[in-house]
N, C-alpha and C positions, 0 to 999 in steps of 0.2 A: 504493500499500499505506500503511495506516494506520501512522504513527510507533509508537504503542503496541504494535503487533504486532511491526514490526520490532524493538524494544527487547526484546520476550519473545524473539524467535528468536536474537538477538545472544547474550543471556544462557544460551543453551542449548549444550552442547558439539556438536563437529560429527559428522557421519555418515561411513562410510567411502567412500560413493560421492557426497558432497557437492560442489558447486560453489558458486561465488559468485553469488548474485544481487542485482541492483541495483534500487531502487526510483527513481520518478521526482524524488524529492527527493535521489538521491545517496547513500542508505545502503544499505550493503553487509552481507549475511548470507550464512552457507554453509547450504545446504540441498540436499536432493534432489527432483528433478521427479518427479512421481508420475504425473497424467493433466491433461487439459484436457477440459471437457465446455461446449460453448457457449463463453462468455467467462469462465468460472470454471476457475481454475488451482489445482490440488492439488500442495502442496511437502510434505515431509516431513521433520522433524529429530529425530532419536533416538527414532524410531518414533511420534512425534506427528504428525498430519497437519492441514495447514493451507490453507483455501481461500479465495483471493484473487481479485481481478478482474485479467483480463489485462490491461488499459491502466494497471494501476499498477506494470508492470515496466517496465524501461529497453527501448530499440528493440532493442539487442543481445541481450537477455533473451527478449523475444519472438519473434525470429528462431529461437533457441536453442529455446524451446517447441514452435515450429511445425515443426522439426526432428525434434523427439522425438515429437511428434504424427503425423508421417509415418512414422517408423520402426514406431511400434505398429501404424498401419493396415496395415503390409505383412504383417503375422502374420495379419490377420483377412481381409482382403479375398481373395476367390477368382479367379483368373484366366478370361478367356474361352476358351473352347475352342478356338476357331478362329483367335486372335490372340496366341500366345503364344511365345516363344522360350526355349531354353535358353543360358546362357552361364557357362562354367566349371562346367558340372554343376549349375546352378541354375536352376530355373523361375521366370521372371520373372511379377511381379504386375502388373496393370495399374490403371487407376481412380485415378491420382494417387499411389499408395503408393511409398515410397522402396524401390528395390531397392540392395543393396550387394553387390558383387561382388569377392572378394579372391582373388588368385592370385599364385604368386612370378613373378618378372621370367625373361623366357627368356633365352637364353644371348647374343643379340644386344643386348638392353637391358643384360645385367650388363656387358658389355664397354665399353659407352659410359657406364655409371654408376659404374665402378670406382675412381673418385679418392674416392666416399664409399661404402665397403664396407658402411654399415650401412643402405643402401636396398637391399632386397633384394625387395620385393613391391608389387603394384599393387592399387590400389583404386578400383573405378569406380561410382560413384554414378549411378544412372538412375530417372528418374521417368517415366512411360508416360502417356498417356492413355487413356481407356477406348476410344477409336475405333483404338487402334494395331493395325497389322496389318504384320508384319515383311516379307509380300510385296510391300509397296506403298510407295513412295519416301515419305519422310516428311518433315516441317518439324522439325529438331534445333537446340535452343538449346544451347551448350555454354558453360558458366559458370566464370567464374575470381573468385578471391577475392584480397583484399588480403594482404600478408604484411609488416607493421609491428613485429614482433616474434615471440617464441618462441612465446607463446601463440596468435596467429593461424596461424603455421606449422604446429603442432600439429594446429589444429582443421581446417586443410586447406582445399580448394575446397569440399568436401562442406558446410562449415558456411554457405556461402554462399547454398545452393540453394532455401531456403524461400521468400523474396520473388519469385524468379523462378517456381518451381513454382506458386505461388499465382495468378500472373497469366498465365501462359504454358500451363499444362496444359489448364485450360478452354478455350481457343483451338485445342485440337489439336496443340500442340507436346510434343515429347518433350524433357526436360532431362537433360544428361550432364555429370558432373563427373569428374575424374581425378586421384587422388592416389598416393601411394607409402606404404610402411608406416609412415614417420614423419611423415605428414601431406602438407603441400606440398610438391612436389618442390623449388619455389623455396626459397631460403632470405633472400629479400628481393624487391621486387616486380621485380626483373630478375636477381636473383643465381642462379646454376647454370641458366641458361636451357637449357644444352645437355643437363644431367641431364633437365630437364622436358620437352625435345622428344623424348628417347628413350622416356619412359614415356608421353607422348601418342601417340606413334607405335605403341606396343605395344598400347596401348588400340582404335587404329583397325583393328589387325589382328586383333585379338580378336573386335571387333564384327562386323568384315567376314566373318569365318568363320562366324559364326552367326546373322547378320541379312541374309537375301538380298538386300533392296533398300537396305541400309545406304548403300552408295556411289552409289546414283542419288539419295539424299536431298539437300535443301538444308540448309546450315548456316550459322549465325548465331553469331556469338562475342559474349559480354556480360561486363561486370564493372562494379562500381562503385569509386571511388577508386582504391587500388591495385591493384584486379582489374580495372579498366579499362586500366591501363597493362599488366598481365598479359595482357590480350587482345590487343594489338598482337602479341605473339609468338604467342599462340594461332593468330591467323589464317594468319600464316605455316607454322605446324607443321601445321594441318590441311591448307592447300594444298599443301604439299611431300608429303603423304601421299595426294595425288591425291584430295581432298574438294572438292566444288562449294561454296565460302563466298560468301554472297550479301549478308550484312550484319555490321556492327560496332557493337554498341549500347555508348556510352560513357556511362556515368552518375557526376557528380561528379569529372570528370577535369580535371586540371590540368597534364598534361605530354604531350607527343606523343613516342611511344617508336616511331615508325615505322623511323628509321633503323637503331635499334640491332635492332631485329628485324628487318630485312633482313639486316642483317649476321651474325646468329645463325642465323637460318633457312633463308637464301638463297632466300627467296620473290620472285619475278620481278615487276618492276615492272609488266608488262603483266596480271599477276594481280591486283594490288592495284588496277588501274584498273577492273575489273569489279565492285569491292565497295562497298556504299553504308555511309554511316556515319551514324549518328544521334547528337549531342552533347547530353547532357541535364545542365542544371546549376540549383541551386536559387538564386533570387534573394537569399536571406538566407545564402547557404552561405559560410563565412569560411574554409575549408579550399581549396575550388575555386569562387571565386565566377564569375558570368557571365562577366567580362572573361577569366578563364583558359580557360573552355570556348570563348570565342569564338577566342582564340588557338589552341587545339588545332584546332578546327574549319577554321580558315582555313589552317593549315599543313598540315593532312592532305588539304586540298583539291588540293594539287599531287601526290599521290601516289596517292587513292582516287578512286572515281568520284564519284556526285552525295553531297554532304554537306549536312545538316540540322542547324542548330544552333537550339536551343530552350531556353527558360527556364521555370520552374514556382515558384510561390509554395512556399518551404520552404527547409531547411537542408541539411546535408550527409546527406540519406537519400535513398535510391533512391526515384523517381516512377513507381508502378504505371500511372498513366495514359500517361505517356511510354513506358514498355516497351511497353504494349499498342499504343500507336500507330506505335511503330518495328516492331514484329512483322508489324503489319499492313502497313505500307509494304514492308519485306522481301519479305513473301511474296506481295505483289500485283505488285511489279515484276520478280519471277522467278517462273516457272513450274518446277514439279517435272516431271522428265522419267521418262515410264513405262519 
């Protein structure tokens, strides 16, 4: 984004629905996202619109813009007549659009979350490929986000969905994220994991009730940085809900949380040994350098099945090439059961 335009926007007063946007040079402005057409992004400030190149925004803002684009597409795309499900009274849309399902927590979940009485609802984010058929077992990617502060906690797992959907949905994968009404059920990358488990289990129950082949699908857990740490817990949460987890994608991960996850979720060692792990770290990543990824992968090898440790040219950002390679590996080493 040109510095002169940022200076102009900074001089303007904020809008009610504005959020901070950061350009590649680190300058921050408050504006409202309007739309993206091709690589041109329109934002608004005090009723005035400005169109800017997508690549002028920070990586975090690019992910936010992609998420808003997914939300917008959900209102315009029509579902296939033969491949649809209804969840919590809402008919789901296919073709890569974001579906957001909100419902109150059930009585069983409320009992397990009572030490935080502000947690009262569940939010399920679903992105489904155009080939989706609820009567046929699917390949499902369950995404977790980092929680390194209150902003990330409020944004929730939903905020991390875009880069995964961009890569996985064209390959025929369905994407799922689950949050509570406050955002991420965790208050840190492993805090309140018991509350998180109760909410993830309610999501499994809700999806199982409306999606005929849900429990016959194969599941892969994925996360980047702190989201990778949360994914160790997610594996146990899904496995103890009797889902077949075949893979764990750890992007930018610098710590193995297996022991804590086993203690929290009660997942069995025999279950973990059936799960394959793909560890992905950037060669110039200063937060999770390759040596950290190697340490995570080597230590995970004693609990999980086959482990791949790979590096890519880049910093602390997810590698779409590695994610695609990992999903291919997971889906070709495990077959969906009819």
